[in-house]
N, C-alpha and C positions, 0 to 999 in steps of 0.2 A: 796731839794734833787736833785742831778743831774739825768738826763734822762738816760735810759739804752742805748741810741744811742750815748751818748757823753762820752768822757773820763773825769777824774777828773779835768784835766786842761782846759776843755772847747772845746777841739778839737773833731770833729766827729769821731766816731769809724769806722774802715773799715768794710764793709759788710762781712758776712760769707757765704752768698749765692749769686749766679750769678744774678738772676733777681727776682723782686717781682712779685706777681700775677698780679698786674695792668700793669706792663711793658710787661709781657707775653701776656696778653689780647690785649693790644694796638698793639703789634708787629704782633700777629695773625690776627687781623682785617685788618691791613695794607697789610699783605701778601695775605690774601684772596681777598681784593679789587684789588690788583695788578694782581693776577692770573685771576680774572674775567675779568678785562680790557684786558689783553693780549689774553685770550681765545676768547673774543668777536671780537677783532681785527683780530685774525687768521681766525675765521669763515668768517668774512666779506671779508678778503683778498682772501681766498680760493674761495668764490663765485664769486668775481670780476674777478679772474684769469680764472675761468671756463667759465664765460660769454664771456670774451674777446677771449678765445680760440675757442669757438663755433662761434663767429662772424668771426674770421679768417678762420675757417673751411668752413663756408658758402661762404665766398668770394673766397677761393681757389677752392671749388667745382664748383661754378658758372663760374669761369674763365676756368677751365679745361674742364668742360662740354660744354661750348660755343665753345671752340676751337675744341673739338671733333665733335660737331655738324656741325661746319663750314667745317671741313676736310671731313666728311662723305658725306655731301650734295654736296660739290663742286666736288667731284670725281664721282658723279652720272651723268647719261645722262638725266634723267627726274625725276620729283617729283610729286607725287599726294597725296592729303590729304583726309582722311576719312571724312564722313559727320559730325561726332561729333567733329572733330578737335583734336582727341586724338592720331591719328596714321598717320605717314608719310610713304608712300611706295617709295622706291628709286630703279630705274632701273639702274644698273651699266653698264660700258662699255662692259663687257662680257655677257650682257643680264641676269644676275642673279638678283633676287629680294631681297632687304634688307628692313628692317623696323626700324623706330625709333618711340617709342610710350611712352605715359604717362600712368603709372599704379599706382592706389591707391588700395592697397591690401584689405583694410577693408572698402572702400567706404566712408571714413570719412576724409575730407581734413585737419581737425584739428590735426590729429595724423600724423605728418610728417615723423616719422621714417620709415614708410613703403611706402611712396610716392616717386616716382622717374621717371626719363626719362631713358628708356632702349633702347639698340640697339640689334636687332635680325637679324643675317645673313641669317636665313632660316624661314621667317614668314609663308610660305605655307606648310612647312613640319611638320611632327609630332615630330620633334627633340626637346627635351627639354634640358635645361642646357647649351645651347650655347649662351644664352642672356648675355649681358654685361650691368651693371649699369653705365650709363654715369653721371647722376647728381642725387644725393639723396636729401632729404628734400625739395621736390618741391610741390608747390601748384599753381593751376591756378589763374590768375589775374581775379578779379571780372569783369564780362561783356565781357570777351574775351575768345576765344578758345585758347588752348595751341598752336596749330599749325593752320595756315591758308595759302592758296595759293593765290598769287596775280600775275597772269600771270605765268611766269616761276620761280618766286621768292617764297621762303618759309619764312613766317613770324612766328617767335616763340616769345611767350609772357608768362612768368611765373615768379614765385617768389621762391627764394631759401632762406629758413630760417623759422622763426616762423611765422605762419599765423596770420592774424588780429584777428580771432575769438577765439584764445586760451586764457585761463585764465592766470593770472600772475604767479600762482603757477606751471603751466605746461610749461612755456617758457624755452627754452634752452639757450637763449642769452640775458636775462635781460628784463627789463620793456619796454613796448611800442612795436611798430611794427618794428621788427628787421629783417635784412636780406638784400638780394640783389634782385632788380627787373631786370629781363632780358627782353629786348625788342629789337629784332634784326631781320635782314633780310639777307638771303643768297641765292645765285643763283648757280645752277650747272654750272661748267665751260665747261662741255663736251656736251652742247646743240648743236645740228646741226643747222647751220646758213646758210642762203642764202644771198649772197652779190649782190647788184645791180651794174651794170656797171656804171662807172662815165661818160661814153660817151652817 
């Protein structure tokens, strides 16, 4: 007796339905596997882009902040550093006092979003709100003060980016010790000098 799937002359009958249940299950499984792969790739790519953008932001902030620090200190007549190495007092050409200081709002170096180096044009006055954030995401380097005086020179040493003690889940720029270490020295240009006679 001929099968219900074949014609009397032996040819296969055309199907009356588009897909069998097995074909639908196989297609659904392949589609779900493809969606899972693409979703995982998009999540990974999004994290990679975010980490690279944060690393670029750290670099940009470190460069801008260092240039601002250089410009501010070079236009001063004298520089003095506080005993704890967190504040620099600058006496300008018009005898006004400015300050550059490191501030950690919650006293926890690991939370870098509230750490930064600030510029205050009126450190002795009770004026608030005139401070300017020069460099965000700053942590001190281990074993060094942020600012130190060496003769008329100002030494600045700090890290812009994720600190070493942060867990991998809390890092903004990926695994490992990421960011920019700034170690620089700048001298005021307006220092009064005495020149000895060549004769």
